[in-house]
Phi, psi and omega in degrees: 000144171250120187239129174269121176242118183251104178286133180214084177288149181276348190261042178296136182261308186280333169233100181303137175063027187306323190286341177242007175291137179304125177234112185047044172093356177222154178310140174312316186294338184295328182298309176296324180299319186289321176293324180293321177298316185288332181294336184057025185254359182249139172282328179217144173238112188242157171244130178260109181219160175254004197237125187289320188291315177300315179300324178290313178300323179299313184292319174310322188267003172107000177267157178265146172232079196275357172208162168261125180308126179304151181297333184283349172253019182234018175271181184287349189247357183282134176275172183298321188298307178303324178298314183291315180302317175306312182298314184298308179301318178298312182296314176304316181293322177283320191237002180108177191297145171252128185264308180238137171229131181249112176281122182239118188282142178298339184253038187238071181290334183278004181295138176243145177311311182301330176291317182298319170303312178301319181298315177300315185293321171307314186289322184290328184275344185254180173253021173287165179254340177224161170220126178210162183289132177223163172215166181271159174289148181290331182231152178295119180289344179288343181250022177285160177213173178241166173253115190284175178294333172282008183058046172241174184257137171223118182290149170282328183225080180298332180298350176261009188301318189264002180280122182296143184309321183290343180271352188266151179296134174291139186234140187239166177220158181304133176274347173069034179253297183207161176222105175287141176205155172294146183297326180288334178289322175293319178294332179255013174059040175295139187288139185281308185282070185199184181297351171301327197253151172237144187264142166253112187272128176252148173292158186287338183285356178242030180224133177195115170292149180231084180245337180231169183298323175300320174305317180302315177301315178300316185291323176295318180299311179301322183293317184296319176299314181298317180299318181297313177302315179297318182293323176299321182290327181278000000 
């Protein structure tokens, strides 16, 4: 079984009800559900939630909610891996073996069906245990600095001050869209940020965290511009 698992906890603090808040005309969670459906690569698309309202919105938009997530996996400190491992184990017990499981974030409206397919292909063609989306930092992090308590500047790596930007190694970060993985990798808590994983590199203009209200405004503006560009090309 190829399984899409969308974690969607009800207790978002910085943006209340973020997972089902309207984003460009649809509940946020509807966008990744639609991308998963359009990809055609999943046998089941499920949402792991502790919240009845989120569960109902997910069902309306075509996902399954076969269980309510246990309270011990629904607090502010529970990581992604145990949530996905729980879903993989539950589905395997109820419906048979799971071969691949993709953790698809509910707050990833920029995710595209073709990227989900590409991620699965990367995983199947490699000897990695995970494949997930990454993008590069917009500025060289080797030349980053902090503002001290005395309101002064202090470089993290002062030895890099005179190094040209083009001579610095390119550094990447998690794009926060999806994580394909072997079922066994999730169940055994294999680390994501390690040699276990292979990257799917996305352009920065298709990546946006949505953690604050400022993020939300920026994401909607980006989303609308990308959609307008796509419509013009078609």
